C-alpha atoms as one frame of an Amber mdcrd trajectory, in Angstrom:
protein
   0.000   0.000   0.000   1.145   3.521  -0.681   0.776   4.640   2.956   1.979
   1.924   5.315   0.157   3.616   8.202  -3.250   3.744   6.486  -5.673   1.280
   8.007  -8.209  -0.055   5.501 -11.924   0.415   6.074 -13.882  -2.051   8.191
 -15.509  -3.332   4.986 -12.108  -4.118   3.441 -10.912  -5.810   6.643 -14.057
  -7.974   6.747 -13.631  -8.953   3.072  -9.970  -9.870   3.616 -10.806 -11.889
   6.716 -13.577 -13.794   4.912 -11.215 -14.608   2.018  -8.507 -15.862   4.403
 -10.939 -17.968   6.445 -12.399 -19.435   3.246  -8.835 -20.164   2.100  -8.112
 -22.067   5.351 -11.407 -23.967   5.153 -10.863 -24.934   1.506  -7.318 -26.184
   2.272  -8.692 -28.565   4.905 -11.357 -29.763   2.421  -8.549 -30.153  -0.159
 -10.659 -28.102  -2.580  -7.612 -26.875  -4.496  -9.504 -25.026  -7.228 -11.303
 -22.994  -4.559  -8.069 -22.274  -2.671  -6.281 -21.187  -5.834  -9.220 -18.952
  -6.763  -8.353 -16.756  -3.756  -5.266 -15.531  -5.678  -5.028 -13.910  -9.110
  -1.591 -15.622  -9.228  -0.904 -18.256  -6.513   2.318 -17.609  -4.591   3.492
 -19.321  -1.391   6.689 -18.557   0.507   7.735 -21.134   3.107  10.281 -19.265
   5.208  11.705 -22.166   7.318  12.811 -24.028   4.180  13.404 -20.840   2.131
  11.266 -22.220  -0.681   8.876 -20.461  -3.037   5.961 -22.071  -4.867   4.949
 -19.676  -7.629   2.075 -20.186 -10.016  -0.733 -22.694 -10.274   1.383 -25.782
 -11.064   3.964 -25.222  -8.319   1.345 -24.446  -5.669  -0.665 -27.541  -6.644
   2.566 -29.539  -6.345   3.081 -28.103  -2.857  -0.477 -29.104  -1.890  -0.003
 -32.602  -3.340   3.310 -33.152  -1.541   2.097 -31.902   1.833  -1.100 -33.985
   1.656   0.853 -37.104   0.733   2.878 -36.465   3.890  -0.120 -35.417   6.033
  -3.378 -36.586   4.410  -5.375 -35.618   7.521  -3.845 -32.127   7.778  -5.974
 -29.693   9.754  -5.529 -26.485  11.738  -6.724 -24.661  14.827  -6.707 -20.882
  14.520  -5.260 -19.147  17.577  -5.544 -15.501  16.492  -6.218 -13.409  13.423
  -4.889  -9.859  13.105  -5.044  -7.152  10.459  -2.325  -4.819   9.243  -2.368
  -2.140   6.572  -1.626  -4.674   3.815  -2.081  -8.133   5.354  -4.049 -10.535
   7.479  -1.801 -12.357   9.940  -3.004 -15.697  11.259  -1.474 -17.645  14.134
  -2.540 -21.269  14.130  -1.697 -24.825  15.071  -1.069 -27.106  12.097  -1.943
 -30.717  12.867  -1.475 -33.951  11.014  -0.273 -37.533  10.949   2.982 -38.169
   9.087   1.693 -40.951   6.829   3.840 -40.384   3.742   7.159 -38.829   2.784
   7.654 -35.111   3.427  10.219 -34.265   0.799  13.024 -36.654   1.663  11.793
 -37.198   5.220  10.274 -40.697   5.335   6.908 -41.269   7.019   7.169 -41.918
  10.749   3.477 -42.383  11.556   3.730 -39.695  14.242   1.262 -36.871  14.814
   2.439 -33.301  15.015   0.967 -30.077  16.328   3.121 -27.189  15.190   2.507
 -23.509  15.917   2.676 -21.362  12.795   2.075 -17.870  11.492   0.887 -17.049
   8.007   0.937 -13.616   6.438  -1.691 -13.154   3.734  -0.446 -10.082   1.853
  -2.743  -7.957  -0.318  -1.881  -5.476  -3.077  -3.382  -1.999  -3.586  -6.297
  -3.541  -5.541  -7.098  -5.883  -2.597  -5.851  -8.992  -4.412  -4.190 -11.685
  -2.318  -0.633 -11.823  -3.697   1.346 -13.908  -1.169   0.844 -16.435   1.569
   4.063 -16.359   3.608   4.374 -19.068   6.260   6.653 -19.128   9.312   7.248
 -22.040  11.694  10.040 -23.830  13.513  11.086 -26.932  11.564  12.928 -28.358
  14.580   9.686 -28.362  16.593   7.964 -30.319  13.840  10.864 -32.732  13.279
  11.161 -33.396  17.006   7.512 -34.474  17.049   7.846 -36.577  13.894  10.844
 -38.582  15.136  10.262 -38.127  18.886   7.899 -41.074  19.078  10.466 -43.478
  17.687  12.294 -45.670  20.167  15.845 -44.331  19.795  17.183 -47.156  21.969
  16.058 -49.665  19.355  18.731 -49.946  16.648  16.010 -50.906  14.138  14.708
 -47.292  14.223  18.111 -45.680  13.672  18.038 -45.871   9.859  14.667 -44.082
   9.839  15.975 -41.352  12.166  19.092 -40.872  10.018  16.965 -40.682   6.845
  14.663 -38.140   8.531  17.558 -35.883   9.569  19.184 -36.176   6.134  15.820
 -35.433   4.542  15.405 -32.278   6.599  18.893 -31.104   5.700  18.218 -31.783
   1.999  15.000 -29.745   2.118  16.891 -26.716   3.409  19.967 -26.987   1.202
  19.169 -24.608  -1.678  17.400 -21.436  -0.537  15.299 -19.535  -3.044  17.226
 -16.333  -3.706  13.994 -14.275  -3.718  13.788 -14.976   0.012  17.483 -14.489
   0.739  18.246 -11.329  -1.227  15.585  -9.070   0.206  15.996  -5.286   0.241
  15.895  -3.497   3.582  12.614  -1.856   4.519  12.249   1.864   3.786  11.241
   3.147   7.213  11.632   6.844   6.463   8.648   8.734   7.831
């Protein structure tokens, strides 16, 4: 937005909130066409892994991969806040690790990971980015924490999980690394 201090009207805030809540609801229903319809151009930024999913095909691939890993994925919203150009949602992401997550093999464990998502809007009130923040170590600890580490039969799975996590974070998307500093001049 042109003026970073300008707070949108109550009508705009309500419309943004409805879009974001519909987006969350449609993700749980795995209604991908409806989720993608909330963007003129789908764009996800996953900050913990420094990955970007840009465009319909990449975002659908992200949905496919995460639902293979967590087919029962759900969420519990903790708080929803508005800013001049975004809706910020704090939530718990929940799911059972039933399939591979990237190179992390399925462990069968459940996770409950606290997250924040920034839904950023442009000057025309189009949703342009969903930017997600969470602690990968918290999630990984839950995914491998239920394994009996004293049993040597589980060690190969733990090693593969750690290697998988490292592989997922090995090549950061430069759009997330080479960011310009904010212009905070008043």
